[in-house]
PAKOLVEX-996280 format. One record per atom (N, C-alpha, C, CB): residue in three letters; x negated, y negated, z negated. Coordinates in steps of 0.1 Angstrom, whole numbers. Atoms other than C-alpha are relative to their C-alpha. Glycine has a CB too. Layout:
// PAKOLVEX-996280
{atom 'ALA',{X,Y,Z}},
...
***
This chain:
// PAKOLVEX-996280
{atom 'MET',{-8,12,0}},
{atom 'MET',{0,0,0}},
{atom 'MET',{-9,-13,0}},
{atom 'MET',{9,0,-12}},
{atom 'ALA',{9,11,0}},
{atom 'ALA',{-30,-23,-6}},
{atom 'ALA',{-4,-4,14}},
{atom 'ALA',{-12,3,-9}},
{atom 'ILE',{4,3,-14}},
{atom 'ILE',{-39,-20,30}},
{atom 'ILE',{10,-7,8}},
{atom 'ILE',{-3,14,8}},
{atom 'VAL',{-11,7,-6}},
{atom 'VAL',{-5,-31,41}},
{atom 'VAL',{0,-15,-4}},
{atom 'VAL',{14,7,-3}},
{atom 'LYS',{0,14,5}},
{atom 'LYS',{-8,-62,19}},
{atom 'LYS',{-12,-7,7}},
{atom 'LYS',{-2,0,-15}},
{atom 'LYS',{11,6,-7}},
{atom 'LYS',{-42,-69,34}},
{atom 'LYS',{3,-3,15}},
{atom 'LYS',{-13,9,0}},
{atom 'ALA',{-4,2,-14}},
{atom 'ALA',{-28,-65,69}},
{atom 'ALA',{10,-11,1}},
{atom 'ALA',{6,13,6}},
{atom 'ARG',{-9,11,0}},
{atom 'ARG',{0,-88,60}},
{atom 'ARG',{-7,-14,-1}},
{atom 'ARG',{11,1,-11}},
{atom 'LYS',{7,13,2}},
{atom 'LYS',{-24,-115,49}},
{atom 'LYS',{-8,-4,12}},
{atom 'LYS',{-10,1,-12}},
{atom 'VAL',{8,3,-12}},
{atom 'VAL',{-45,-112,80}},
{atom 'VAL',{9,-3,12}},
{atom 'VAL',{-9,11,4}},
{atom 'HIS',{-9,1,-11}},
{atom 'HIS',{-16,-109,104}},
{atom 'HIS',{15,-2,-5}},
{atom 'HIS',{-1,12,10}},
{atom 'PRO',{-13,2,6}},
{atom 'PRO',{15,-124,87}},
{atom 'PRO',{12,2,9}},
{atom 'PRO',{1,-13,-7}},
{atom 'ASP',{-12,-1,-10}},
{atom 'ASP',{37,-125,119}},
{atom 'ASP',{0,13,8}},
{atom 'ASP',{-1,-12,9}},
{atom 'GLU',{1,-12,-8}},
{atom 'GLU',{26,-91,132}},
{atom 'GLU',{12,9,-3}},
{atom 'GLU',{-13,7,-4}},
{atom 'PRO',{-11,-9,2}},
{atom 'PRO',{56,-68,137}},
{atom 'PRO',{-4,13,-6}},
{atom 'PRO',{8,2,13}},
{atom 'GLY',{3,-13,6}},
{atom 'GLY',{56,-36,117}},
{atom 'GLY',{-7,-1,-13}},
{atom 'GLY',{-8,8,10}},
{atom 'LEU',{6,1,13}},
{atom 'LEU',{40,-50,86}},
{atom 'LEU',{10,-4,-11}},
{atom 'LEU',{-11,-11,1}},
{atom 'GLY',{-11,1,10}},
{atom 'GLY',{73,-55,69}},
{atom 'GLY',{6,-13,-1}},
{atom 'GLY',{-6,3,-13}},
{atom 'TYR',{-5,14,1}},
{atom 'TYR',{78,-93,71}},
{atom 'TYR',{-2,-8,12}},
{atom 'TYR',{-6,-7,-13}},
{atom 'SER',{2,10,-10}},
{atom 'SER',{82,-120,96}},
{atom 'SER',{4,-13,-5}},
{atom 'SER',{8,4,13}},
{atom 'LYS',{-4,13,5}},
{atom 'LYS',{83,-157,89}},
{atom 'LYS',{13,-5,5}},
{atom 'LYS',{-11,-10,4}},
{atom 'THR',{-12,5,-6}},
{atom 'THR',{112,-163,112}},
{atom 'THR',{12,9,-3}},
{atom 'THR',{-2,-1,14}},
{atom 'ARG',{-12,-8,2}},
{atom 'ARG',{134,-133,105}},
{atom 'ARG',{1,7,-13}},
{atom 'ARG',{1,10,11}},
{atom 'GLY',{0,-7,13}},
{atom 'GLY',{126,-121,70}},
{atom 'GLY',{-4,14,2}},
{atom 'GLY',{15,0,-5}},
{atom 'ARG',{4,-14,-1}},
{atom 'ARG',{125,-83,68}},
{atom 'ARG',{3,5,14}},
{atom 'ARG',{8,9,-11}},
{atom 'THR',{-1,-5,-14}},
{atom 'THR',{119,-65,101}},
{atom 'THR',{2,15,-1}},
{atom 'THR',{-12,-3,9}},
{atom 'HIS',{-2,-15,-1}},
{atom 'HIS',{128,-29,111}},
{atom 'HIS',{-7,5,12}},
{atom 'HIS',{15,3,0}},
{atom 'SER',{8,-5,-11}},
{atom 'SER',{100,-18,133}},
{atom 'SER',{-3,15,-2}},
{atom 'SER',{-13,-8,2}},
{atom 'SER',{2,-15,1}},
{atom 'SER',{90,18,140}},
{atom 'SER',{-11,3,-9}},
{atom 'SER',{-3,5,14}},
{atom 'GLY',{11,-5,9}},
{atom 'GLY',{69,38,116}},
{atom 'GLY',{-13,2,8}},
{atom 'GLY',{5,13,-6}},
{atom 'HIS',{12,-2,-8}},
{atom 'HIS',{46,45,145}},
{atom 'HIS',{-9,-13,1}},
{atom 'HIS',{4,4,14}},
{atom 'HIS',{8,13,0}},
{atom 'HIS',{36,8,147}},
{atom 'HIS',{-7,-2,-13}},
{atom 'HIS',{10,-12,3}},
{atom 'MET',{6,2,13}},
{atom 'MET',{30,7,110}},
{atom 'MET',{-12,9,-2}},
{atom 'MET',{11,2,-11}},
{atom 'LEU',{10,-10,1}},
{atom 'LEU',{10,39,111}},
{atom 'LEU',{-13,-4,8}},
{atom 'LEU',{5,13,5}},
{atom 'ALA',{11,5,-8}},
{atom 'ALA',{-12,24,139}},
{atom 'ALA',{-8,-11,-7}},
{atom 'ALA',{5,-5,14}},
{atom 'HIS',{6,10,8}},
{atom 'HIS',{-19,-6,118}},
{atom 'HIS',{-8,5,-12}},
{atom 'HIS',{10,-11,-5}},
{atom 'LEU',{7,-6,11}},
{atom 'LEU',{-28,15,88}},
{atom 'LEU',{-12,7,4}},
{atom 'LEU',{10,10,-7}},
{atom 'LYS',{12,-7,-5}},
{atom 'LYS',{-51,37,108}},
{atom 'LYS',{-11,-10,4}},
{atom 'LYS',{4,8,13}},
{atom 'ARG',{10,10,-4}},
{atom 'ARG',{-68,6,123}},
{atom 'ARG',{-6,-6,-13}},
{atom 'ARG',{7,-11,8}},
{atom 'ALA',{6,6,12}},
{atom 'ALA',{-72,-9,88}},
{atom 'ALA',{-9,9,-7}},
{atom 'ALA',{12,-4,-10}},
{atom 'ASN',{9,-10,7}},
{atom 'ASN',{-86,23,74}},
{atom 'ASN',{-13,1,8}},
{atom 'ASN',{7,14,0}},
{atom 'HIS',{12,-1,-8}},
{atom 'HIS',{-110,25,104}},
{atom 'HIS',{-9,-12,-2}},
{atom 'HIS',{4,1,15}},
{atom 'LEU',{9,12,2}},
{atom 'LEU',{-122,-10,99}},
{atom 'LEU',{-6,0,-14}},
{atom 'LEU',{9,-13,1}},
{atom 'GLU',{6,-1,14}},
{atom 'GLU',{-127,-4,62}},
{atom 'GLU',{-11,10,0}},
{atom 'GLU',{11,4,-10}},
{atom 'VAL',{11,-10,-1}},
{atom 'VAL',{-148,27,70}},
{atom 'VAL',{-12,-7,7}},
{atom 'VAL',{5,12,8}},
{atom 'VAL',{11,7,-7}},
{atom 'VAL',{-168,6,95}},
{atom 'VAL',{-7,-10,-9}},
{atom 'VAL',{5,-7,13}},
{atom 'VAL',{5,10,9}},
{atom 'VAL',{-173,-22,70}},
{atom 'VAL',{-9,7,-11}},
{atom 'VAL',{11,-8,-7}},
{atom 'LEU',{8,-7,11}},
{atom 'LEU',{-185,3,43}},
{atom 'LEU',{-13,6,6}},
{atom 'LEU',{8,11,-6}},
{atom 'LYS',{12,-6,-7}},
{atom 'LYS',{-209,20,68}},
{atom 'LYS',{-10,-11,3}},
{atom 'LYS',{4,7,13}},
{atom 'VAL',{9,11,-2}},
{atom 'VAL',{-223,-14,78}},
{atom 'VAL',{-7,-5,-13}},
{atom 'VAL',{7,-12,7}},
{atom 'ARG',{5,5,14}},
{atom 'ARG',{-227,-24,41}},
{atom 'ARG',{-11,10,-4}},
{atom 'ARG',{12,-1,-10}},
{atom 'GLU',{10,-10,4}},
{atom 'GLU',{-245,9,34}},
{atom 'GLU',{-13,-1,8}},
{atom 'GLU',{6,14,2}},
{atom 'ASP',{12,1,-9}},
{atom 'ASP',{-268,5,64}},
{atom 'ASP',{-8,-13,-4}},
{atom 'ASP',{4,-1,15}},
{atom 'LEU',{7,12,4}},
{atom 'LEU',{-276,-31,53}},
{atom 'LEU',{-7,2,-13}},
{atom 'LEU',{10,-12,-1}},
{atom 'GLN',{6,-2,13}},
{atom 'GLN',{-283,-20,18}},
{atom 'GLN',{-12,9,1}},
{atom 'GLN',{10,7,-10}},
{atom 'ALA',{12,-9,-2}},
{atom 'ALA',{-306,8,30}},
{atom 'ALA',{-11,-8,6}},
{atom 'ALA',{4,11,10}},
{atom 'GLU',{10,9,-6}},
{atom 'GLU',{-324,-18,52}},
{atom 'GLU',{-6,-9,-11}},
{atom 'GLU',{6,-8,11}},
{atom 'ILE',{5,9,11}},
{atom 'ILE',{-327,-42,22}},
{atom 'ILE',{-10,8,-9}},
{atom 'ILE',{12,-5,-8}},
{atom 'ASN',{8,-9,9}},
{atom 'ASN',{-341,-13,0}},
{atom 'ASN',{-13,3,7}},
{atom 'ASN',{7,13,-3}},
{atom 'HIS',{12,-3,-8}},
{atom 'HIS',{-366,-4,28}},
{atom 'HIS',{-9,-13,0}},
{atom 'HIS',{4,4,14}},
{atom 'LEU',{8,13,-1}},
{atom 'LEU',{-377,-41,32}},
{atom 'LEU',{-6,-3,-14}},
{atom 'LEU',{8,-11,5}},
{atom 'GLN',{6,2,13}},
{atom 'GLN',{-381,-44,-6}},
{atom 'GLN',{-12,9,-3}},
{atom 'GLN',{11,1,-11}},
{atom 'THR',{11,-10,2}},
{atom 'THR',{-402,-13,-7}},
{atom 'THR',{-13,-5,8}},
{atom 'THR',{4,14,4}},
{atom 'MET',{12,5,-8}},
{atom 'MET',{-424,-27,21}},
{atom 'MET',{-6,-12,-6}},
{atom 'MET',{5,-3,14}},
{atom 'ALA',{5,12,6}},
{atom 'ALA',{-427,-60,3}},
{atom 'ALA',{-9,3,-12}},
{atom 'ALA',{11,-10,-4}},
{atom 'VAL',{8,-4,12}},
{atom 'VAL',{-439,-43,-29}},
{atom 'VAL',{-13,6,5}},
{atom 'VAL',{8,11,-8}},
{atom 'GLU',{12,-6,-5}},
{atom 'GLU',{-464,-22,-9}},
{atom 'GLU',{-9,-11,6}},
{atom 'GLU',{3,10,11}},
{atom 'ALA',{8,11,-5}},
{atom 'ALA',{-476,-54,9}},
{atom 'ALA',{-7,-8,-11}},
{atom 'ALA',{9,-9,9}},
{atom 'GLU',{6,7,11}},
{atom 'GLU',{-481,-72,-24}},
{atom 'GLU',{-11,8,-6}},
{atom 'GLU',{11,-3,-11}},
{atom 'HIS',{10,-9,5}},
{atom 'HIS',{-500,-42,-37}},
{atom 'HIS',{-13,0,8}},
{atom 'HIS',{5,15,-2}},
{atom 'LEU',{12,0,-9}},
{atom 'LEU',{-523,-41,-7}},
{atom 'LEU',{-7,-13,0}},
{atom 'LEU',{5,4,15}},
{atom 'ALA',{6,13,1}},
{atom 'ALA',{-528,-78,-8}},
{atom 'ALA',{-8,-2,-13}},
{atom 'ALA',{11,-11,0}},
{atom 'GLY',{8,0,12}},
{atom 'GLY',{-539,-75,-44}},
{atom 'GLY',{-13,8,1}},
{atom 'GLY',{8,6,-12}},
{atom 'GLU',{12,-8,-2}},
{atom 'GLU',{-563,-47,-35}},
{atom 'GLU',{-10,-7,9}},
{atom 'GLU',{4,14,6}},
{atom 'LYS',{9,7,-9}},
{atom 'LYS',{-577,-67,-6}},
{atom 'LYS',{-6,-13,-7}},
{atom 'LYS',{8,-5,13}},
{atom 'MET',{5,12,8}},
{atom 'MET',{-581,-98,-29}},
{atom 'MET',{-12,5,-9}},
{atom 'MET',{11,-7,-8}},
{atom 'MET',{10,-5,8}},
{atom 'MET',{-601,-77,-53}},
{atom 'MET',{-12,5,8}},
{atom 'MET',{5,12,-9}},
{atom 'GLU',{11,-4,-9}},
{atom 'GLU',{-622,-62,-25}},
{atom 'GLU',{-7,-12,5}},
{atom 'GLU',{6,9,11}},
{atom 'SER',{6,12,-5}},
{atom 'SER',{-628,-96,-11}},
{atom 'SER',{-9,-7,-11}},
{atom 'SER',{10,-10,5}},
{atom 'GLU',{7,6,11}},
{atom 'GLU',{-639,-110,-45}},
{atom 'GLU',{-13,8,-3}},
{atom 'GLU',{8,-1,-13}},
{atom 'SER',{11,-8,2}},
{atom 'SER',{-662,-80,-49}},
{atom 'SER',{-11,-2,10}},
{atom 'SER',{4,15,-1}},
{atom 'LEU',{10,2,-11}},
{atom 'LEU',{-678,-84,-15}},
{atom 'LEU',{-6,-14,-1}},
{atom 'LEU',{8,1,13}},
{atom 'HIS',{5,13,2}},
{atom 'HIS',{-682,-121,-22}},
{atom 'HIS',{-11,0,-11}},
{atom 'HIS',{11,-10,-4}},
{atom 'GLY',{10,-1,11}},
{atom 'GLY',{-701,-113,-54}},
{atom 'GLY',{-13,8,5}},
{atom 'GLY',{5,8,-12}},
{atom 'ILE',{11,-7,-6}},
{atom 'ILE',{-723,-88,-35}},
{atom 'ILE',{-8,-9,9}},
{atom 'ILE',{5,13,8}},
{atom 'LEU',{6,10,-9}},
{atom 'LEU',{-730,-114,-8}},
{atom 'LEU',{-8,-10,-8}},
{atom 'LEU',{10,-7,9}},
{atom 'GLN',{8,10,7}},
{atom 'GLN',{-741,-139,-34}},
{atom 'GLN',{-13,6,-6}},
{atom 'GLN',{9,-6,-12}},
{atom 'LYS',{12,-7,5}},
{atom 'LYS',{-764,-113,-50}},
{atom 'LYS',{-11,2,11}},
{atom 'LYS',{4,13,-6}},
{atom 'GLU',{9,-2,-11}},
{atom 'GLU',{-779,-105,-16}},
{atom 'GLU',{-7,-13,4}},
{atom 'GLU',{7,7,12}},
{atom 'GLU',{6,13,-4}},
{atom 'GLU',{-784,-142,-8}},
{atom 'GLU',{-11,-4,-10}},
{atom 'GLU',{11,-11,1}},
{atom 'PHE',{10,3,11}},
{atom 'PHE',{-802,-146,-42}},
{atom 'PHE',{-12,8,2}},
{atom 'PHE',{7,2,-14}},
{atom 'ILE',{11,-9,-2}},
{atom 'ILE',{-824,-116,-35}},
{atom 'ILE',{-8,-4,12}},
{atom 'ILE',{5,15,2}},
{atom 'SER',{6,4,-12}},
{atom 'SER',{-831,-128,0}},
{atom 'SER',{-8,-13,-2}},
{atom 'SER',{10,-3,11}},
{atom 'THR',{7,12,3}},
{atom 'THR',{-841,-162,-13}},
{atom 'THR',{-13,3,-8}},
{atom 'THR',{9,-10,-8}},
{atom 'GLY',{12,-4,8}},
{atom 'GLY',{-864,-146,-39}},
{atom 'GLY',{-10,7,9}},
{atom 'GLY',{5,10,-11}},
{atom 'LEU',{10,-7,-9}},
{atom 'LEU',{-880,-124,-12}},
{atom 'LEU',{-7,-10,9}},
{atom 'LEU',{7,11,8}},
{atom 'LYS',{6,10,-8}},
{atom 'LYS',{-886,-154,10}},
{atom 'LYS',{-11,-8,-8}},
{atom 'LYS',{10,-10,5}},
{atom 'VAL',{9,7,8}},
{atom 'VAL',{-903,-172,-19}},
{atom 'VAL',{-13,9,-2}},
{atom 'VAL',{6,-4,-14}},
{atom 'VAL',{11,-9,3}},
{atom 'VAL',{-925,-141,-27}},
{atom 'VAL',{-8,1,13}},
{atom 'VAL',{5,14,-4}},
{atom 'LEU',{7,-1,-13}},
{atom 'LEU',{-934,-138,11}},
{atom 'LEU',{-8,-12,2}},
{atom 'LEU',{10,2,11}},
{atom 'THR',{8,12,-2}},
{atom 'THR',{-944,-174,12}},
{atom 'THR',{-12,-1,-9}},
{atom 'THR',{10,-13,-3}},
{atom 'LEU',{11,-1,9}},
{atom 'LEU',{-965,-170,-19}},
{atom 'LEU',{-11,9,4}},
{atom 'LEU',{5,3,-14}},
{atom 'GLU',{10,-10,-5}},
{atom 'GLU',{-982,-139,-5}},
{atom 'GLU',{-8,-6,12}},
{atom 'GLU',{7,13,4}},
{atom 'GLU',{7,6,-12}},
{atom 'GLU',{-989,-158,28}},
{atom 'GLU',{-10,-10,-5}},
{atom 'GLU',{10,-6,9}},
{atom 'GLU',{10,11,5}},
{atom 'GLU',{-1005,-187,8}},
{atom 'GLU',{-12,7,-6}},
{atom 'GLU',{7,-9,-10}},
{atom 'GLU',{12,-7,6}},
{atom 'GLU',{-1026,-162,-12}},
{atom 'GLU',{-9,6,10}},
{atom 'GLU',{6,11,-9}},
{atom 'LYS',{9,-5,-11}},
{atom 'LYS',{-1038,-146,20}},
{atom 'LYS',{-8,-11,7}},
{atom 'LYS',{9,7,11}},
{atom 'LYS',{7,12,-6}},
{atom 'LYS',{-1047,-180,35}},
{atom 'LYS',{-12,-4,-10}},
{atom 'LYS',{9,-12,2}},
{atom 'GLU',{10,4,9}},
{atom 'GLU',{-1066,-188,3}},
{atom 'GLU',{-11,10,0}},
{atom 'GLU',{6,-2,-15}},
{atom 'ALA',{11,-11,0}},
{atom 'ALA',{-1084,-154,3}},
{atom 'ALA',{-8,-1,13}},
{atom 'ALA',{7,13,0}},
{atom 'ARG',{8,2,-13}},
{atom 'ARG',{-1094,-160,40}},
{atom 'ARG',{-9,-11,-1}},
{atom 'ARG',{10,-2,12}},
{atom 'LEU',{9,11,1}},
{atom 'LEU',{-1107,-194,32}},
{atom 'LEU',{-12,3,-9}},
{atom 'LEU',{8,-12,-6}},
{atom 'LYS',{11,-4,9}},
{atom 'LYS',{-1128,-180,3}},
{atom 'LYS',{-10,9,7}},
{atom 'LYS',{6,7,-13}},
{atom 'ILE',{9,-9,-7}},
{atom 'ILE',{-1141,-153,26}},
{atom 'ILE',{-8,-8,10}},
{atom 'ILE',{8,11,8}},
{atom 'VAL',{7,8,-10}},
{atom 'VAL',{-1150,-179,53}},
{atom 'VAL',{-11,-8,-8}},
{atom 'VAL',{10,-9,7}},
{atom 'LYS',{10,8,7}},
{atom 'LYS',{-1168,-200,26}},
{atom 'LYS',{-12,9,-5}},
{atom 'LYS',{7,-7,-13}},
{atom 'LEU',{11,-9,5}},
{atom 'LEU',{-1187,-170,12}},
{atom 'LEU',{-8,5,12}},
{atom 'LEU',{7,13,-7}},
{atom 'GLU',{8,-5,-11}},
{atom 'GLU',{-1198,-159,47}},
{atom 'GLU',{-8,-12,6}},
{atom 'GLU',{10,5,11}},
{atom 'ALA',{8,11,-5}},
{atom 'ALA',{-1210,-194,55}},
{atom 'ALA',{-12,-5,-8}},
{atom 'ALA',{9,-12,2}},
***
């Protein structure tokens, strides 16, 4: 009976729904009423199916969003770790350049001493 009331609200002048604004109570065939009820039931099933499909899609997207946030967090930690490693390697590289420069200077001084001793 609730479906008939819904149908009356949507189509108040539709014959077979029990009322007409101009003539009061109508006497239409049960077949016409049955067709409207079947149509209303069918539309209700379609609406429920669409709602279920949309909810499933929402759930899927929420799961993907959570996974994306988790991966973004992992990538951020990995990036910070790599940044730290890069800083350490730059520090070591700078230290090695200083040591290399000092060794080259020591070699030059040693060569100069050898040249002076040979002269």
